[in-house]
N, C-alpha and C positions, 0 to 999 in steps of 0.2 A: 739355760741351756746347759747340753748336755756336756760332760768334760773333753768330749773328741771331737766335739763339733767347735768349742772356742780352742782347740789345740789348731781346729784346720783353720779359723778365723785369721789365729797369730803365725801362723806360716804365711796365709794371703798376703794380712800386713807387712811382714820383712818383707817377702818377693816384691810387694809394689814399691817399699822404700828403696830395695837394691835396683828396683830396674826407672825409678825416679833420680838413680844418682847415677847411672849412668851419661856418657857423654852427651849436650843438649846440641840436638839438631837444630841448622840457621837458616832461614829464608832472607835472603835482602832484596825488597824490591828498591830496584835501582832505575836509572837513570844519567850516569854518571860512568866516564869514559874511563876514570881512577877506580875505580872502587875494588879493583882487587886489591890498591893499598889496602883496604880494609879486610876485604876474605884475609890475605899473609897476614895481618896483623893478629887478626882472631884466631889463624890456626897456630900461632906459635905457643898458645894455651892448650894447657890439658882438658880441659872444659868441655869442647867445643867436638863434636863427631862432625857430620856431613852440614857444609856451610854450601845453598847453593843460591844462583840468580834466580829473580822475575824480574824484567822488564815493565817497566810501569805499561808498554803498550801491549803486555798480554791480555787479550780479555779477559775480566774480570771475573775467579771462577772459586769457589771458597774451598773446593776440593783441591785445588793447588798448595794452600795451607798445610791441609791435616797431616802432613806426613814428620811436623817441623811442633819441636817445642817452644819456640819462638820466633817472631817475625822481628827485622829491621827496616824501618823503612827512611828512607834518602830522597831525599831530590837535588838535585844540583840546577839543574836548570828550567827556566819555563817557558812558554805553558809543560805542565804535567799531562802528559795523554790517560785518562781513563782514572780522573784521581778521584772523583765521587765515587765511581763504582768500585777502585779497589778500598776507599776511604771506607766506606760501609762495609767492605767481604774485611778488613783487619777488625774495623768495631766489633763484628759481630765473632769473628775469633778468640777475641780479648773474651769478652762475654763469656764465653762457652769455654775458658780456662788460658787460656794462650798468651805467651810472653810479650810484649809489642816495647820496642823501644822503637822510639824517632826520635833521630838523630838527623845531621847534616844535610840540608838545611832546611827540613820538614816546617817550621818555624817562621819562616822570613815571608813577609808578604811584601817584598818587594819584586819588580818587575811584575809579567802579564797576570791580572789575579787567577788564583786558585783558587777552585772549591773542593774541598776532601772530605767531601760528606760527614758521616757522625764520627767519623774518627777526630776530626777538631770539634767537636761542640763539647760542652764543661761537661758531661756525663764519659767521653771517651780522656780526655786528653787534660796532662797537669798544667799544661799553660795553655793561653787566649796567647794566638800567632800575631808577630806587631815587624816594624818596618826593622831595617840594618842602623844598629847606634854604629858612627864612627868610631874611629880611633881604635887601638891597641886597648888591653887590662888583661890584668893576672887572678888568679884565687884568692878572694878573699875569703869573708866569713862562712867556715864550716859550722852551719846552724846544729847537726846533730854530728858532733864527732866520729860518733863509735858506729854508725852507719854502715852497713856493706857496700853502698854507693862509692862511699869514701875511701875503700881499701888501699892502701898503698898510693894513694894520692897526692903526690907530697908539691908537684908543681903543676899548673897549668897556664900558661898563658896563651892569647886569643885577638885576633881579631874580628873572627867569626863569631857575631852575636845580635840576640835583635831584641826589642822593645815588647818580652812576651813579659805577661800579669800570671799567676798561679789562680789556676781557676778554686770556686770552693770547692773543696772537700779534699785537695790536694796536697801534699805534702812537701814543701821545697826543703832540700837535706843543704844543699851550699849553694853561696854567693859570690860572685866577680865582684873585685874590690868599688868597683861602684854599681855593685845595689841590683842589677839584673843577675836572674838566678842562673846557675848552673848544672846544676841537678836537679828533680825531682818527679817523684811521679802519683799513682792514683790506679786504688784499687779498681778494677769494674768488673763486675760479675762475680765471674769463679775466677775469673786472672786480672793482671796487673800490665799496665800504662806508665813505661817510662820515658819522662823527655831529658835530655841532652843537651846543651850548648857548644859543642866543638864540634869541630873539620876532624877529619878522621886520617889524614897526612900532614904532615910538617911539609911547610910552604915558606920560603926563603925571603918571598916578596911582601905579601902578606903575612904580619903572624899570627903560626899553629903552631907551640913546642907546648914539649912536657911530657905527662904522664894521660894524654889521650885513650892512646889504644886500651889501656889498664880502665878507663872509663868506660870505651864501651864494654868491655869484658865484664865489668863490674855491674853494670844496665842488662847486658843480657842476661848474667846468671841472676840476678836479684828479681828480674818482671817470672821466671819462672819458678810457681809455686813451690815452697822450701816440703823435700820428704815427707821428716817432721811432723810438720803443722796438717798434709792429710792422714797421716796414719794414727794423730791424737781423733778426726774427726771422724773416722773408723770407728776407731775405740768407741768413741764418745756415743756414735749411736749405737753400739749394741749395747754399751751400759742402759741408754734409755727404753730399749727393748726388751733388755730382761727384769728392768724396774714394773714397767709397765706388765708382766706377763707373772710376775709375784701375786 
């Protein structure tokens, strides 16, 4: 490769890394009248740009997700409109390189049955959904202490957790004291799906307190591919091509 072409490639990589270092734009798929607590909570971090809401009742459409770097999936109320349709769209979005966070209360099987399509299968979700676990608990063992999902997480107490089991290929990062997972993830295609078991609002009646918003922040940031990784992949592709041409 000519030196000038190499310089151009380096500039492109640097520009790509700068672009990926820009604020993360988020779509939140929801059916919760208190979702503004999640929006305002995330807005306090400098990591994020636009944070927009998409109701489950909107007709599923892949084009609605293309402007966003990450999608947060939540549902508080059952049944969930268009659950399978949106689930398949979000699964495709992850495979194409998008970041996905499955949060409160995606993993609950309580109430009327809900089908989230391919988004809940073993190839697209770190955890199998389960029934409500009664009683309060708190953050227990952090299995990977230095993991980005646990950045600045010192205290978590919750009443909202479910009898989930990690799917093959998933990585569990931390557990509650009673052994149920707090957070984990799975790489899906070119993207990543993160699962967290915490509500996103402090609750005076059913325990939910601590660094839960920090956990949502960490989950969204970690779901998006790292700029350095993509730059190295680009560089690696050039080196392979250059070696073949010799």
